[in-house]
C-alpha positions as CSV (number, residue, x, y, z in Angstrom):
1,X,14.7,-69.6,-23.9
2,X,14.6,-66.3,-22.3
3,X,12.8,-66.1,-19.0
4,X,10.0,-63.1,-18.6
5,X,9.5,-61.7,-14.9
6,X,5.8,-63.6,-15.2
7,X,8.0,-67.1,-15.9
8,X,9.9,-66.6,-12.7
9,X,7.3,-68.8,-10.7
10,X,7.7,-71.3,-12.9
11,X,11.5,-71.9,-13.0
12,X,11.9,-75.4,-11.3
13,X,11.7,-75.5,-7.4
14,X,16.0,-76.5,-7.5
15,X,16.7,-73.2,-9.8
16,X,14.2,-71.1,-7.6
17,X,16.0,-72.7,-4.5
18,X,19.2,-71.8,-6.0
19,X,18.4,-68.5,-6.3
20,X,17.3,-68.0,-3.0
21,X,20.5,-69.1,-1.5
22,X,22.7,-67.0,-3.8
23,X,21.0,-63.8,-2.3
24,X,20.7,-65.3,1.3
25,X,25.0,-66.5,1.8
26,X,25.7,-64.1,4.2
27,X,22.5,-64.9,6.7
28,X,21.3,-68.1,8.5
29,X,19.5,-70.5,6.0
30,X,16.8,-72.7,6.8
31,X,15.8,-74.9,4.4
32,X,12.7,-75.6,5.5
33,X,11.7,-71.9,5.0
34,X,13.2,-72.0,1.5
35,X,11.3,-75.4,0.6
36,X,8.0,-73.3,2.4
37,X,8.9,-70.1,-0.1
38,X,9.0,-72.3,-3.0
39,X,6.0,-74.5,-2.2
40,X,7.4,-78.0,-1.3
41,X,8.4,-79.5,1.7
42,X,12.2,-80.2,2.8
43,X,12.3,-83.6,2.0
44,X,11.1,-83.2,-1.6
45,X,13.4,-80.1,-1.9
46,X,16.4,-82.1,-0.7
47,X,14.8,-85.2,-2.7
48,X,14.8,-82.7,-6.2
49,X,18.3,-81.4,-5.2
50,X,19.9,-84.8,-5.0
51,X,18.5,-86.1,-8.2
52,X,20.0,-83.0,-10.0
53,X,22.8,-81.6,-8.6
54,X,23.9,-85.0,-6.6
55,X,24.1,-83.5,-3.1
56,X,21.9,-82.4,-0.7
57,X,21.0,-78.5,0.0
58,X,23.0,-78.4,3.1
59,X,26.0,-79.5,1.3
60,X,25.0,-76.9,-1.8
61,X,24.6,-74.2,0.7
62,X,28.2,-74.8,2.5
63,X,29.7,-75.4,-0.9
64,X,28.3,-72.0,-2.4
65,X,29.6,-70.8,0.7
66,X,33.1,-72.1,0.4
67,X,33.2,-70.6,-3.3
68,X,32.4,-67.2,-1.7
69,X,35.1,-67.1,1.0
70,X,37.4,-68.5,-1.6
71,X,36.8,-65.4,-3.7
72,X,36.7,-62.7,-0.1
73,X,39.9,-64.5,0.6
74,X,41.9,-64.0,-2.6
75,X,40.1,-60.6,-3.5
76,X,40.2,-58.6,-1.0
77,X,41.9,-57.7,2.1
78,X,39.1,-58.3,4.6
79,X,39.9,-60.0,7.8
80,X,39.3,-63.7,7.9
81,X,36.6,-63.4,10.6
82,X,34.7,-60.3,8.6
83,X,35.1,-63.0,5.6
84,X,33.2,-65.6,7.8
85,X,30.4,-63.8,8.8
86,X,30.1,-62.4,5.1
87,X,29.9,-66.1,3.8
88,X,27.1,-66.5,6.7
89,X,29.1,-68.8,9.1
90,X,29.5,-66.9,12.6
91,X,31.6,-69.4,14.6
92,X,35.1,-68.8,13.6
93,X,36.2,-72.2,14.4
94,X,34.0,-74.2,12.2
95,X,34.8,-71.6,9.3
96,X,38.2,-72.2,9.5
97,X,37.6,-76.3,9.8
98,X,35.2,-76.0,6.7
99,X,37.8,-73.9,4.9
100,X,40.5,-76.6,5.4
101,X,37.8,-79.8,4.8
102,X,37.2,-77.8,1.2
103,X,40.7,-76.4,0.2
104,X,43.1,-78.4,2.7
105,X,44.5,-75.5,3.8
106,X,43.4,-72.6,6.7
107,X,41.8,-69.5,5.3
108,X,45.7,-67.7,6.1
109,X,47.7,-70.4,3.7
110,X,44.8,-70.1,1.3
111,X,45.1,-65.9,1.2
112,X,49.2,-66.9,0.9
113,X,48.7,-69.3,-2.0
114,X,46.1,-66.9,-4.1
115,X,48.3,-63.7,-3.4
116,X,51.5,-65.7,-4.8
117,X,49.5,-66.5,-8.0
């Protein structure tokens, strides 16, 4: 079923939040702000995310940021520090640690791995 512009407000809260998060990955994201913009509480949004996606809102945001990071690392020549900023992670050490947790290698190693494919 196609969604007309008048139907956007009727999207379920998780879908609304996912759209908002996608447009905000480069900046700080507050779960409470997303929830309030949708018209529900932060706890309710977290509960709905757990039910629908099996993860918290914060975990979803981190996952989306790491998918963006991987895409930018493999498809651009941007410096790692700039990629971290584009992913809304202004602490380079935290960015490096998070990339290691997700991909079992550093951002620089990830770039070499993806370049060799």
